[in-house]
N, C-alpha and C positions, 0 to 999 in steps of 0.2 A: 389366325396367325399369329405364327410360336413367333416368341421371341427367342435366339439364342442367345449364349453365356455372355459374346462379345456385347451383343448390343445391349444388353442389362450393364454389365460393369461400363461402356462408352457412354449412357444415361448418368449411369451412378458417378461419376469420377469427378465433375466436380464437387456434388456435398463429401464426395470423401475426403477429397481435396482439402475441403474449405475443414472439417473435423481437424483434419491432420496437418493442416497450418496451425489450427485453434490447439492443438494436444502437443506442440510445438512451442509455442509462448508459453503456454502454460507451464512448460519444464521448465523452460528456459525463469520464469520467477520464479518458481519454488528452490533452485540453485541455491546454494551457500552464499556466494559472494553475488548474490544479484543485485542488479542495481535499483531496484524495490524494495528490495529488502537493505541494502545498505542508505538508501534512503532513509524507511521506517525509522531506523536505527536511528539515522544522524537527528530527526525529530523528535525521538523522545527525548535523546540529549537535549534541545535545545528547550524542551517542554520543561525540563526538571531545573534547568539553570531561571530559563523565567520565573517555575513555580518559587522556588529560592528568595528571589530579586522583590519578584513581589509580597512576600512571608515579610523579608527585611524591612520593604516600604509600613507593609501593617504595623509591626513592630514601631518604627521610630514613629507612627504617626499617633499612636497610643499613648507613647510619652509626651508627645510635645500635647497633647488632648486632656493629659492628667495633668502636666504644668498648667496650664491655661485656666487648668479650672471647668471646661467644658462639658 
């Protein structure tokens, strides 16, 4: 039984559609102003702020320990 090109296209259509949708979403996520990139930038900014706060907290704790004689 010989398969025509149309039959093969119909059989492969769902897979090709899935690959196309996946490629579209990957393209959307890698754009310059994508929500994923914006949230990553925001997460890094929050992380930097928290690191500064923890560093200040550690410095204050060391001063208190030096004063207390521990």
